[in-house]
N, C-alpha and C positions, 0 to 999 in steps of 0.2 A: 163164847163171846157174849152170851146173852146178859152177863152180870157185869160187863165192862161198861163203865159210865164214861162217856167222852169228856176228857179233861182238857179245859182251856186255860192258857196262861195269858192273863191281861197285863200288859207292859205299858204303863202310862204314868207319867209324874202326878197328874192331877187326880187327887181323892175323889172328886165328883163324878169324873168320868169313870173311873174304876167302879165305884159303887153303882152307877147307872148301868153299866155293862154287866156287872155281877148280878143284879136283880133280874134284868132281862134274860140272861143265859141261863140262871139257875131255875127261873120259872119255866124255861123251855127244857129243863132236864140234863143241863150240863152241870159238871163238876168244875168250879171256877177257883183258880189261884191267881194271885196279884203279885206284881213287882213294880216297884216305883221308878227303874231304870234298867239299862241293859246289864250292869254289873249284877244287880239283885236277881235278874231273869236268868242269868248264867248259873248262879247259885242255886235258884229253885229248880231248874232242869237237872242239875246234878242230883238233887235230892229226890225229885219225883218228876219224871218225863211227862210231856204233855202231847196231846194228840192235835192240838192247834195253838198257834201263837196269834194273838191281837196286838199289834204294836204300835205305838206312837213313834213319830219321828223325832221330835224336839224334847230331849229329856237331859237333865245334868248327869254329870259323871260319864255315861256312856249313852249316846243317842240310839235311836232304833235303827238306823241304817248300819252303824258300826257293829252293833249287837247282831243284826242278820248276817252281815258280811262274815263275822267271826263264825257265827253257827254254820253258814253255808261252806266255809273253809274245812269244816270237819274237825275243828279243835274242841268241840263239844260233843256229847253223846247226841244221837238222834238229829244229825245235820239235815235230814230232809223233812222236818216237821213242816206242815203247811203253815204259811204266815199270811195274815191279813193285815196290811199296814193302813192305819187310819191317821189322817192328819187334817189340819185346817188349811194347809198348802194345797193349792189346786192347779198349779201350773204344769204344763206337760213335762218340764225338766225335773219337777219333784217326783212325779209319777214313774219317769224313766230311772231317775236315780234309785228309787225304790225297788223297781225291778232289777236293776243291775246289782243291788244289794242282796236280792234273793226272795224278794215279795212275790206272793203268788197272785195277790190281787191288791188293789188300792182303793179305798173309799175315803171320800172327803167328809170330815166332820161339819156339823153334826149328824149323827146317824140315827135313823129312825129304828125303833125297836124291830120292826119287821125286816128292814135291810139287814140289821145286825144277826138275826136269827136264821134268815135265808143264807147268808154268805157263810155263817159259821157251819151250817148243815152241809152246804155244797163243798166247802173246803175241808171239812173233816170226815166227808164220806158218809154222813148220817142221813137217814131218811127224813124227809121233811114231813 
């Protein structure tokens, strides 16, 4: 397992958010892939499974909650991949909806680099 690089799939329709997450996570030693919505995320997971998902809620075609619900129902490989949901929505009902869809943790945007790396490490089981 020494040569396994933790792979994170970032699912967000905002190019700047994906770039921000990619730069931070790659600097921390992660392998990062990107998807612009849940449909593309499904395709990416079929091509190459991930060790962690970082998922936005509000996206076109397939939002993050629908994507996670589909994943957790086991219709895709690796249904138990840990998922960190990130959103600008901060109400309790938004966090509960994410939990019900299968999120392991919920963070409100904007995220600091430290919070992103810390939660990625915790959820992927990687040493900090």
